[in-house]
C-alpha positions in Angstrom: -0.1 0.0 -0.1 2.8 2.2 0.5 4.4 2.1 -2.8 1.2 2.7 -4.8 0.7 6.0 -2.9 4.3 7.2 -3.5 3.3 6.5 -7.0 0.1 8.9 -7.1 1.6 11.4 -5.6 4.5 11.3 -7.9 1.9 11.3 -10.8 -0.2 13.9 -9.4 3.1 16.2 -9.2 4.5 15.2 -12.6 0.4 16.2 -13.8 0.6 19.5 -11.6 4.1 20.3 -13.5 3.4 19.5 -17.1 -0.1 21.7 -16.5 1.9 24.5 -15.3 4.3 24.1 -18.2 1.5 24.5 -20.2 0.2 28.1 -19.2 3.4 29.5 -20.0 4.0 30.9 -23.6 5.5 28.2 -26.1 7.3 30.5 -28.4 10.0 33.1 -27.9 8.8 36.3 -27.6 11.1 37.9 -30.3 9.6 35.5 -32.7 6.1 37.0 -32.3 6.8 40.7 -32.9 7.9 42.0 -36.7 9.3 45.3 -36.3 9.6 46.8 -39.8 10.0 50.3 -41.5 7.2 51.6 -42.8 5.8 54.8 -45.4 8.5 57.9 -45.5 12.1 58.1 -44.1 12.7 55.8 -41.2 16.3 55.7 -40.0 17.3 52.0 -39.4 18.9 52.8 -36.4 15.1 53.9 -35.0 13.6 51.2 -36.5 15.9 48.5 -34.2 15.5 51.3 -31.5 11.8 50.3 -31.6 12.4 46.7 -32.0 14.7 46.8 -29.0 11.5 48.6 -26.5 8.9 46.0 -28.1 11.3 43.3 -26.9 11.5 44.7 -23.4 7.5 45.1 -22.9 6.4 42.4 -24.9 7.2 40.1 -21.7 6.0 41.7 -18.4 3.0 42.6 -20.7 2.5 39.6 -22.0 2.9 38.4 -18.0 -0.4 41.1 -17.1 -2.2 38.6 -19.4 -2.0 36.0 -17.7 0.9 34.3 -19.9 -1.1 33.3 -22.4 1.0 32.6 -26.0 1.1 35.3 -27.7 -0.1 35.2 -31.7 2.8 36.8 -34.5 1.7 40.4 -35.1 3.2 43.3 -36.8 4.7 46.8 -35.7 4.9 49.0 -38.5 7.5 52.5 -37.8 6.5 55.5 -40.1 8.5 58.8 -40.8 5.4 61.1 -40.9 1.1 60.6 -40.9 1.6 63.0 -43.9 3.3 60.1 -46.0 0.6 57.2 -45.1 -2.2 56.4 -47.0 -5.1 58.0 -46.3 -7.1 55.2 -46.0 -4.7 53.9 -43.4 -5.1 56.9 -40.9 -8.8 57.7 -41.5 -10.7 57.7 -38.2 -7.2 58.3 -36.3 -6.9 61.4 -34.5 -4.5 64.0 -35.4 -2.4 63.5 -32.1 -1.9 60.0 -32.2 1.5 59.4 -32.1 0.0 55.4 -32.8 -2.4 52.8 -33.5 -3.8 49.3 -33.2 -5.6 47.5 -36.2 -7.4 45.3 -34.5 -8.4 41.9 -35.6 -5.1 42.5 -38.4 -2.6 42.1 -35.8 -1.0 45.5 -36.8 0.5 48.1 -35.1 1.3 51.4 -37.2 3.7 54.0 -35.3 4.3 57.0 -36.1 7.9 58.4 -35.1 7.4 62.2 -36.3 4.3 62.7 -34.2 6.6 61.4 -31.4 9.4 63.6 -32.0 6.3 66.7 -32.4 4.0 65.6 -29.4 7.7 65.1 -27.1 5.7 61.3 -26.5 8.0 59.0 -25.0 8.9 55.9 -27.5 8.6 53.7 -24.6 5.1 54.7 -23.4 3.8 54.8 -27.0 5.0 51.2 -27.3 3.7 49.9 -24.4 0.2 52.1 -25.2 -0.7 50.0 -28.6 1.4 46.5 -27.3 -1.4 46.6 -24.7 -4.3 47.4 -27.8 -2.6 44.2 -29.5 -2.4 41.7 -26.8 -5.7 42.2 -25.5 -7.3 42.0 -28.7 -5.6 38.1 -28.9 -6.8 37.6 -25.5 -10.3 37.7 -26.4 -9.9 36.3 -29.1 -12.4 35.4 -31.3 -14.4 38.2 -29.3 -12.7 41.5 -29.2 -15.3 43.4 -31.0 -17.2 43.2 -27.4 -15.0 45.0 -25.3 -16.2 48.5 -25.2 -13.4 51.7 -26.3 -13.2 52.8 -22.9 -12.1 49.6 -21.0 -9.3 49.2 -24.3 -7.8 52.8 -23.9 -8.1 52.8 -20.4 -6.1 49.4 -19.4 -3.8 50.7 -22.0 -2.9 53.7 -20.2 -3.0 51.7 -16.7 -0.7 49.2 -17.9 1.3 51.7 -19.8 2.0 53.6 -16.7 1.4 56.9 -19.0 -1.9 58.6 -20.0 -2.6 59.6 -24.0 -2.9 62.9 -25.3 -2.0 65.0 -21.9 -4.8 63.3 -20.2 -5.4 64.0 -16.5 -7.6 62.6 -13.8 -7.6 66.5 -12.4 -9.5 67.4 -15.7 -12.4 65.6 -14.7 -13.1 67.0 -11.2 -15.4 70.2 -11.8 -17.2 68.2 -14.5 -17.7 65.1 -11.8 -19.0 67.5 -9.3 -21.6 69.2 -11.0 -22.1 65.6 -13.2 -21.6 66.6 -16.5 -19.4 64.0 -17.7 -20.5 61.5 -20.4 -21.7 58.0 -19.1 -18.8 55.3 -19.8 -22.1 53.4 -21.6 -21.7 56.8 -24.5 -17.7 55.8 -24.8 -18.2 52.1 -25.6 -18.2 52.7 -29.4 -16.0 55.5 -30.3 -15.0 58.3 -28.6 -15.8 62.2 -29.5 -13.8 64.4 -32.2 -13.6 67.7 -30.6 -9.8 67.8 -29.2 -11.3 69.0 -25.3 -13.6 65.9 -25.6 -11.0 63.1 -26.9 -8.7 64.2 -24.1 -11.7 64.2 -21.3 -12.7 60.3 -22.9 -8.8 59.4 -22.2 -9.1 60.5 -18.9 -12.2 59.1 -18.0 -11.1 56.1 -19.3 -8.0 55.9 -17.5 -9.5 56.8 -14.1 -12.3 54.3 -14.2 -10.4 51.3 -15.1 -7.6 52.2 -12.8 -10.3 52.4 -9.7 -11.9 49.4 -11.2 -8.4 48.0 -10.5 -8.2 49.1 -7.4 -11.4 48.2 -6.2 -11.3 44.7 -7.3 -8.4 44.0 -9.0 -6.7 43.6 -12.6 -7.8 39.8 -11.9 -11.5 40.6 -12.4 -11.7 42.7 -15.1 -9.8 40.1 -17.7 -12.1 37.8 -16.3 -15.2 40.2 -17.5 -13.2 40.6 -20.4 -13.2 37.0 -21.1 -16.7 36.6 -20.7 -17.4 39.4 -23.0 -19.1 37.8 -26.0 -22.2 38.4 -28.1 -24.5 36.8 -25.8 -23.1 39.0 -22.3 -22.0 42.2 -22.7 -18.4 43.5 -20.6 -21.2 45.9 -18.7 -22.9 42.7 -17.3 -20.1 40.9 -16.8 -19.2 43.8 -14.6 -21.9 43.7 -13.3 -21.6 40.3 -11.9 -18.5 39.9 -11.1 -18.4 43.0 -8.4 -21.7 42.7 -7.5 -23.1 46.3 -8.4 -24.6 47.7 -11.7 -23.3 50.4 -13.2 -25.0 53.3 -12.2 -23.3 52.0 -8.3 -20.3 51.4 -10.0 -19.8 55.0 -12.1 -21.3 56.9 -8.6 -18.8 55.4 -6.6 -16.3 56.1 -9.0 -17.2 59.8 -9.3 -17.3 60.3 -5.7 -13.6 58.9 -5.4 -12.8 61.9 -7.7 -14.6 64.2 -6.3 -13.7 62.9 -2.5 -10.9 60.9 -2.5 -8.7 61.0 -5.3 -6.9 64.6 -4.2 -8.2 65.9 -7.3 -8.9 69.1 -6.1 -6.2 69.8 -4.4 -4.4 69.0 -6.8 -6.6 71.4 -9.7 -5.7 73.8 -6.3 -2.1 73.9 -6.4 -1.7 73.6 -9.6 -3.7 77.0 -10.8 -3.0 79.0 -7.0 -1.7 81.7 -9.2 -5.0 81.2 -11.0 -6.9 81.6 -8.2 -4.7 84.4 -6.3 -5.4 86.3 -9.4 -9.0 86.2 -9.3 -9.2 87.1 -5.4 -6.9 90.1 -6.4 -8.5 91.0 -9.3 -11.3 93.2 -7.5 -9.0 95.0 -6.1 -6.8 95.5 -9.2 -9.9 96.6 -10.5 -10.8 99.4 -7.8 -7.2 100.5 -8.0 -7.4 101.3 -11.8 -11.1 103.3 -11.2 -8.9 105.5 -9.0 -6.1 105.6 -11.1 -8.0 106.9 -14.1 -10.6 109.0 -11.7 -7.3 111.1 -10.5 -5.8 110.9 -13.9 -8.9 112.6 -15.2 -9.2 114.7 -12.9 -5.6 116.2 -13.1 -6.3 116.4 -16.9 -9.3 118.6 -16.0 -7.2 120.2 -13.9 -4.6 121.0 -16.3 -7.4 121.8 -18.8 -8.2 124.2 -16.5 -5.1 126.0 -15.6 -4.3 126.0 -20.0 -7.5 127.8 -20.5 -7.0 130.4 -17.7 -3.3 131.1 -18.5 -4.7 131.3 -22.5 -7.4 133.9 -21.3 -5.0 135.6 -18.9 -2.4 136.2 -22.4 -5.4 137.3 -24.8 -6.4 140.3 -21.7 -2.5 141.4 -21.2 -2.3 141.0 -24.7 -5.5 143.4 -25.3 -4.1 145.3 -22.4 -0.9 146.2 -23.7 -2.3 147.4 -27.6 -4.9 149.6 -25.5 -1.5 151.4 -23.4 0.2 151.4 -26.8 -3.0 153.1 -28.6 -3.5 155.3 -25.6 0.5 156.2 -25.5 0.7 156.6 -29.4 -2.5 159.1 -29.4 -0.6 161.0 -26.0 2.2 161.4 -28.2 -0.1 163.0 -31.3 -1.8 165.7 -29.0 1.5 166.9 -27.6 3.5 167.4 -31.1 -0.2 169.1 -32.2 -0.4 172.0 -29.1 3.2 171.9 -29.2 3.5 173.7 -32.7 1.1 176.9 -32.3 3.1 177.9 -29.4 6.2 178.7 -31.4 4.4 180.3 -33.9 3.3 183.6 -31.7 6.2 183.5 -29.5 8.1 187.2 -29.3 10.1 188.1 -32.6 14.1 188.5 -31.4 14.2 191.3 -34.2 11.1 193.6 -33.0 12.3 193.3 -29.4 15.3 194.7 -31.0 14.0 197.6 -32.6 11.4 198.0 -29.7 14.3 198.7 -27.7 15.9 200.7 -30.0 13.2 203.4 -30.1 12.9 203.2 -26.1 17.0 204.3 -25.5 16.3 207.4 -28.6 
């Protein structure tokens, strides 16, 4: 009886070991990802750099998806968006440095956009790898995975948000209840740049919150359960025991009261808030300054007018004085001329004097 038990125990351990080995990847990682140059002028150094990043990031991401074997896919590195076929970039946001074509095992990276936007190549590669791996993970039901979960999971596992999206941008809209529902982001994202950024931030925040609350394994299990009979939202309700409204309400409550985002927004916008508080004081000071300048201008205008009137009066007085002086001189000359004609003649006086002496 002792030997059969040892034999059965050994057989059981061997079976467990073989099952554990079966769950691991069977294909070497470098063989499944083919990085090739796409359209435009792409240097071999850039292609090689992307190849190394893909090889580095693929292994840990594959572990995040339960170590499932990855089918072969291609990574195309393009020089610029302008040189890519129009039908390939149709529907892709103009500020996207990369995108994945789900179901076709293709990832397209735009090197020129990475440089223009200042995106980190490793972050872009991780983001797009998550899209490809998730699509393979739920195959053949990839079309039943909502867009918000695809983008949210890609940002969470990549450790970086997309298009500069931030959870802090959601605070005010969450507090007033103006955030769109996750159901509205199931098929596609809006086209306006501000709305697209909000959609990425919302997807990132919601998936990150779900992962913290229920675990990444639960979310991936919901993704596996999603098919034409069971929606991802229905699987999420079944796994969490809360309906969509309860989940979104709890998530929004976390944003406003638990994430610390309001304080981050306040501290990051302290100068703007300070200016708002100081603005009334500045307006009053400006009004006082303008009134003082207006009063000074009136005083200067009044003084200038008074000086002009005084100058005019002085000129008038000078003109009258000069006219009176000229008239007086004319009158003096006129009175002095007859007196010299009626004066005594010296010769007559001499004659009169001679007659008197004789």
